[in-house]
C-alpha angles and dihedrals in degrees: 000000000000124000116201142141112309117237115258092249093055094082090055092045094053095043109110116239117260115277113271096025098083108084105309126172118275116270107262110211114205131182113271088230095052091093089061092064096040097047122082090220090050092050090048090051092051091049091049092050091051090048092046092049091049092047093050090051095047098040102034118011099042095045089047092054090047096048102041116067120230088251089068089074095045109126091217092052088049090052090052091050090052090053091051091048096055093041092053093045091051093046091054090051090050090049088060096038117018090195096052112139122241108277117236092236090054093049093047095051094047092046091050092048092047093045093056096034115047090184093053112123132174136181126191128186128181112171105310094338113104125186127176148110131256114022092345092229126124118242101197105029098091098031088060091049094241089138089065091047089055092048091049092049090049091054088063092223091148111026116213093022116144124197125201135176133175125183134176112230096183121132130194090279106022139052127224144140145180134211132189127190126171121175096148098315115053118232120188136166136171133178135172143156094073101148102147128054122234130197117282139170093240117111107182091183090059094044094047093046093048092050094046093042097052091039098051107009105044095082090045091051092049090049092051092047091048091048091050094049093047093046092046090051091053093046093047091050091052091045089056089056091047091050090052089054090049090052088053090050092050089054094059117113108228089211093054111040096176096126134071135207113267116251100187115111097008121130117260092243091062097042096083090057094047093046091049089051090049090050089050090050091051092050092045092049091049092048090047092052092048092047092050091047092050095048094044093047092045092050093048093046091049095049096069100047090044090053091050091046091052092050092051091047091053089055091060123098116274113270139138089256091055091053091052093048093048091049091050092050090047091055091049090051090050090051091052092048090050091050090051089049091053090048090051094050091048091055094055116086100174139022122207106166125113117236134178102221093198091058091048092053092049089051092050091049090050092050092049094041092098092054092048093047093050088064095036092244117156116218116201121197127176118155121205090229131045093223130018112188118194137165111255151091112294094208094052093046090048091052091049094049090045089055092050092050094045089048089054091048092052092057098039114092119233115283089023132124140237128205122211121188138175119198129206090254091059099259110150109199127189118189126193128185097224131119094296131230125307104233090222089063099043095099096053102040093107096046118107123252094014113135128181103174119053093201093059116092120227141055102260092252093125096074091039087058091049091054092047092050093047091049091049089053093048094256139116139230132217141170133202141157119267117261093243091052095244111120134325136283120220116194133192120188118208115182113235124239109252114275094354100113119107 
């Protein structure tokens, strides 16, 4: 092995790709309204809206349609009502001030009515003030005897007496009406000849709906709103409890299933799911314990007979068959040792040692120097820091780094080269110049017993050990092809110990 200055491009080659660019899942676009149907609050809101709509129809719209006659929505009838409104408003103003000018609203309505109805005629009298169009003479005042009523009222025969008369002057094709009130000052109006409607600001549908709704539907609306708020408060409270249980579940270590989800305080409807999950955790933990015991026992039991078998084979006479058998036994011993290493890592839940990662890498490269030199492979190592102190187990980290280097050596051709780098952030990168990684296999590279090349010896436990060691130390592993297309880069991130980088 030779250790010399790393080429300038090595730093760029060993830098991991930005997060999110190395083989993430495809962006799944969902409808912005999908949460409304998947959420309990959203489903409650939809149900309440349906209930509210049905209640408004039953309690407001349907009674309104049954009570009000179809004529209430006749545009001509609405125009006549508008004329009565402005006339009554102006008469009240004249009653207070006999010299009051004609209001703009009154003039506009009367002009619109006369413009669309040439036969439209109106007459208004308040005291001695007379307003009208045409000949400005009443048609029905004297024939109804209202002149005698005014004279009788003026004689003060019965003090405090009020007289009032209303009559509909509508015909089959026209609208009209008259009204007489005398409580000391006579007020009288009549109009007729209204045969065509004109635009007004009166919406009887809106008025009727508002009246019916607030009369019959306000209590229902308040009840629906109160029910929704109370139910939402109950659901949100239970969702908070469920989210707490979910956070507890996220905190579980899949390698140490010795905890269960809490059941205290949860609603009865959720308890069956939590209990079923706890039962599954118990079964998974039991199966995990039995599996680890079996693998550990099998590995320990196999180690002794394999050692004995190797010793007996080495006592045999030299022959090609002997070399093959010894090599096969050596690989079986390596497999057993790797299985025991995985079992050991699985049994450790915390690491508390102090390790200088730079020193560990130098030791690994020194131990593998003979293997690299036998194939004339140059190994370059230049860390970005002189010391990188982390919390961990030196022996496990040494095993993981050895597996990364040996993996690079197995894919590097003779007389090739390997680059090893260590960044300030604790990213250990090992680059080979082999055939690279098949993108289809990138997601399973660190899984045990996964093999992609039949001519490569081993059982793919080395990278699985690397992943297990990195996870135990709170780190991650990754693999990608080099940017220039020559070889692959394997990275292992080990978090530094605070303030221990030099």
